C-alpha angles and dihedrals in degrees: 000000000000121000127221133193111202112195094206118353099153100096137055116326091357087073089051090052093052091048090051090051093049090048090055090053096251118155101240133201120184119203117201144139084264092237099114117064118227131202099225096097115182091348090090138038120232135218124183123220146141118231091211093056113064092193090064087054093049091050093045091050103036101114112106095212093055115121132163124192090210135015120200114203110204100152106052116126102158145035092246092061093053088048092052092050093046092054095043101043099037108133092010098082137056104200136006129216114194121195106221132159143237085247090087087079126079109252118285140098134273090021112190125214089252090062088081119037114197093178094071099023109124112249121228113179110224134152123247093255090063092061105083128190128333094323092050091049092055094047092047090056094045088051094046091053090047095056091042097054095035098047114018116114091204134062117276148184129198114206114209107207126192120209108322118222138179147121088276093055102130092187090072090213096138094040090054092070094047094049097048095045087049093052096041094242123150120260119208109225123158098204120012091196092064109117126217133183132221149202131192120244090238090056090046095057093043093050092051088053092045091050089059095038093053091035090234112193129202131017117329129185112220123188149095112302112258135018140244132226116232088241091054089050093051090045089055093052093046090051090052096044094038091228135109117242115234112258107267113243113223092205094051108128099175101119090206088062101040114105111246086216093061093100097163098268151357113311127171136137139230108234100190094114092055091046093050087051084063105261125135120207124205110256109262096227094055089052094047092051091048095053099044087053093049093052096043092058096036113122090006 
């Protein structure tokens, strides 16, 4: 039986990853701060740690006979956190799967893995609290990938996800747009022509498991092929709700009205490499239609 360590795994697609591993008869340990309850009961083992406190990692992973075939890192937001894991788990793991993001790329569409090279990116060690806002998040993930690929003594993959959507999305980002269009409320978007990519939470969990099972190495984009402009997304919602969205106001500063998908520019990925490795993603249009329908009829 293969053994997996999941750093995180109690929210959103992390829960789908854990369930996929359990369904495949993996022995699963989840390591979290212990603040978010999970539904796995005695099917998993649990460790408690704080990624910002190296001492808690040392205590959690102190056993000399500990070994995991794969580690899935869902909770890393700084290069220091990757460095700590590398130092503490060296010799205790076989393969490392890091959850990254398409935000490591500069703005643009159909970004390829080669458009950001973590193997040569200059490393600057900073803590997660020093990475502020969207730009901070992007740089934190770039730095984390750079440390991983430049310093890890074990094989590793970095999975670069686009926006993750699904009926289990606790952030409510997709539902935000459906609810406001349905209610005729304004949505703040700087540029309606910006395009974004998506992946379902189901596919996100499946691909992380796939990356470990196939021992993929290096960066991999993972998402539904194609992208959608914000105007097209609102148009799909308008059509389904038979309403017209209020014209987005560029100067709108009310954070409650600003679109959570207004990320500052177009951002989508080319998934040819993942597809060539043998993974099939759910078509984007099918997912968008299903989610719009779900949220339209929710609570009716």
